[in-house]
C-alpha positions in Angstrom: 94.9 104.0 112.5 95.6 103.0 116.1 96.2 106.6 117.0 93.2 107.7 115.0 90.9 105.3 116.9 92.2 106.6 120.2 91.5 110.2 119.2 88.0 109.3 117.9 87.2 107.3 121.1 88.3 110.2 123.3 86.0 112.7 121.5 83.1 110.6 120.3 83.2 107.4 122.4 80.3 108.5 124.6 78.1 109.3 121.6 75.5 106.9 120.2 76.7 105.1 117.1 74.0 106.9 115.0 75.3 110.3 116.1 73.9 113.4 114.5 75.6 115.3 111.7 76.4 118.4 113.8 78.3 116.3 116.3 80.5 114.8 113.6 81.0 118.0 111.7 81.9 119.9 114.9 84.6 117.3 115.8 86.3 117.5 112.4 86.0 121.3 112.3 87.9 121.3 115.7 90.5 119.0 114.3 91.1 121.2 111.3 91.9 124.1 113.6 95.0 122.4 115.1 96.0 119.8 112.5 97.2 119.7 108.9 94.5 119.1 106.2 96.0 115.7 105.3 95.9 114.6 109.0 92.3 115.6 109.3 91.4 113.8 106.0 93.2 110.7 107.2 91.4 110.8 110.5 88.1 111.0 108.6 89.1 108.0 106.5 89.4 105.9 109.6 86.1 107.3 111.0 84.5 106.4 107.6 85.8 102.8 107.8 84.3 102.4 111.3 81.0 103.8 110.2 81.0 101.6 107.1 81.3 98.6 109.3 78.4 99.8 111.4 76.3 100.4 108.2 76.9 96.9 107.0 75.7 95.5 110.4 72.6 97.7 110.3 73.6 99.8 113.3 73.3 103.1 111.3 71.3 104.2 108.3 73.9 106.3 106.6 77.4 107.7 106.9 77.6 111.5 107.3 79.7 113.3 104.7 81.4 116.3 106.4 83.2 119.3 105.1 87.0 118.7 105.3 89.9 121.1 104.8 91.4 121.0 101.3 94.9 119.7 100.8 97.4 122.6 100.9 99.8 121.1 98.4 102.6 121.8 100.9 106.0 120.2 100.2 106.7 116.9 101.8 108.6 116.9 105.0 112.2 115.9 104.9 115.4 116.4 106.9 118.6 117.9 105.5 122.0 116.2 106.0 122.7 118.7 108.8 119.4 118.0 110.5 119.8 114.2 110.3 123.3 114.5 111.7 122.0 116.6 114.6 119.2 114.0 115.3 121.7 111.2 115.4 124.1 113.1 117.6 121.5 114.2 120.1 119.4 111.0 120.3 119.5 108.8 123.4 122.0 105.9 123.1 119.4 103.2 122.9 117.8 104.8 119.8 120.9 106.3 118.1 121.6 103.1 116.1 117.9 103.1 114.8 118.1 106.8 113.7 121.5 106.3 112.1 120.1 103.3 110.2 117.1 105.2 109.0 119.3 108.2 107.9 122.0 106.1 106.1 119.8 103.4 104.5 116.5 105.2 103.9 114.6 102.2 105.2 110.9 102.5 105.9 110.3 102.5 109.6 108.5 99.1 109.4 111.5 97.6 107.5 113.9 98.9 110.1 111.9 97.6 113.1 111.4 94.3 111.3 115.2 93.6 111.1 116.5 90.7 113.0 120.1 89.9 114.0 120.3 87.3 111.2 119.8 90.2 108.8 122.9 92.0 109.9 126.1 90.7 108.3 128.9 92.4 110.2 131.6 90.7 108.1 130.2 91.8 104.7 128.8 95.1 106.1 125.3 94.5 104.9 121.6 94.6 106.0 119.1 92.3 104.3 115.5 93.4 104.2 113.2 90.3 104.4 110.2 91.5 106.3 108.4 94.5 107.7 106.9 95.1 111.2 103.5 96.7 111.4 101.3 96.9 114.5 103.6 94.6 116.3 103.1 91.9 113.6 105.6 90.6 111.0 104.5 90.9 107.4 106.0 90.9 103.9 107.9 94.1 102.7 105.8 96.6 100.8 106.8 95.5 97.3 108.9 93.0 95.5 111.6 95.6 95.1 111.7 96.0 98.9 113.5 92.7 99.3 117.1 93.8 99.1 120.6 93.7 100.6 122.1 97.1 101.5 125.8 97.8 102.0 126.6 99.7 105.2 129.3 102.3 105.9 131.9 101.4 108.5 130.3 104.0 110.8 126.9 102.3 110.8 128.4 98.9 111.2 130.2 100.0 114.4 127.0 101.5 115.7 125.0 98.3 115.0 127.5 96.2 116.8 126.3 97.7 120.0 122.8 96.3 119.6 123.6 93.1 117.6 123.5 90.8 120.6 121.3 87.8 121.2 120.0 85.0 118.9 119.6 85.3 115.1 115.8 85.4 115.6 115.9 88.4 118.0 114.9 91.8 116.6 117.9 94.1 116.0 116.0 97.0 117.5 113.9 95.9 120.5 112.8 97.0 124.0 114.7 95.9 127.1 112.3 93.0 127.4 113.1 91.9 123.8 109.7 93.0 122.5 109.3 94.8 119.1 109.4 98.6 119.2 106.2 100.5 118.4 106.7 103.5 115.9 104.0 105.6 117.6 105.7 105.4 121.0 109.1 106.3 119.5 107.6 109.2 117.6 105.8 110.7 120.6 108.4 110.0 123.3 111.6 110.5 121.3 111.6 111.9 117.7 109.1 114.8 118.2 110.7 116.1 121.4 114.2 115.7 119.9 113.2 117.8 116.8 111.7 120.4 119.1 114.9 120.6 121.2 116.9 121.0 118.0 114.4 123.8 116.9 113.5 121.7 113.8 110.0 121.4 112.4 107.9 118.4 113.6 108.4 115.4 111.2 107.8 111.7 111.0 110.1 108.8 110.3 109.6 109.3 106.5 111.4 112.6 106.7 114.6 110.6 107.3 113.8 108.4 104.3 113.3 111.5 102.1 116.4 113.1 103.6 118.4 110.0 102.6 117.1 110.1 99.1 118.0 113.8 98.9 121.5 113.1 100.2 122.1 110.3 97.7 120.6 112.0 94.6 120.9 115.7 95.1 124.1 116.0 97.3 126.3 113.0 96.4 125.0 112.3 92.9 124.5 108.6 93.5 123.2 107.0 90.2 119.4 106.7 90.1 119.5 102.9 89.7 121.6 102.5 92.9 119.5 105.0 94.8 116.3 103.2 93.8 117.8 99.9 94.8 118.8 101.1 98.3 115.4 102.7 98.8 113.5 99.6 97.6 112.0 101.5 94.7 111.6 100.3 91.1 113.4 102.9 89.1 111.4 104.7 86.4 112.1 104.3 82.7 112.4 101.2 80.5 116.2 101.1 80.6 116.6 101.8 84.3 113.5 99.9 85.5 113.6 96.8 83.3 116.9 96.1 81.5 119.5 97.3 84.0 119.3 94.7 86.8 119.9 95.2 90.5 122.2 92.9 92.5 123.6 92.6 95.9 126.7 94.8 96.2 125.7 97.3 93.6 125.9 100.0 96.2 129.2 98.9 97.8 131.2 101.9 96.6 128.6 104.4 97.7 127.9 103.2 101.3 131.1 104.8 102.8 130.4 108.1 101.1 126.8 108.2 102.5 128.1 107.3 106.0 130.9 109.9 105.7 128.4 112.6 104.9 126.4 111.7 108.0 128.9 110.8 110.6 132.0 112.9 109.8 
């Protein structure tokens, strides 16, 4: 939403709040010529939220409904094992531990950036997800299943040792000043240029999460219950989702195999 507001302000910031329909439609038509349908529709959603606030305050009489591109139904973006390995190998040293963590654990970007040193247990080779970081603010993880302890491969443990310095309350991944990292900045300044250099399609952080799920389930054959636990998903089905219980260490035997597929 922050990036949406910047884009909207750049194009429409000088317009009166009760701007005419042709102005609004022209903007979204231009956006549709250079962006995916889903991106344009998400942008309009943010615009609609702003205008809804203006409507409640009596600043406008109505919210213009514009013609938007229809979803294409294209497959979700994801990175193959080879692509994730390339990203990790080619990334700058300061971000390599972050990319390796996303690829091996499948963490959501907010979960990864919300990790603190106290969450990394080097002795037991685990990461515990207790929080998420969104917009620079700490919040609860997405769902109850998102609270979990993930076993790490020896490869990832060694990488995390390089950034695991400071006090227990320090963020594991942080700027040189100790401040939390912003996903948008990493995406624009690092991940997108990195993918371009590797001649890979543009993708976001979730492509690593989907790549991890594909590696576990389609390549290695990790049992669905364990894969769901590591991803913070509630596995579907009565037996898997309700009767078979998750517990810390359930993924211990699989972590080295996941790491070996990525780092060897």
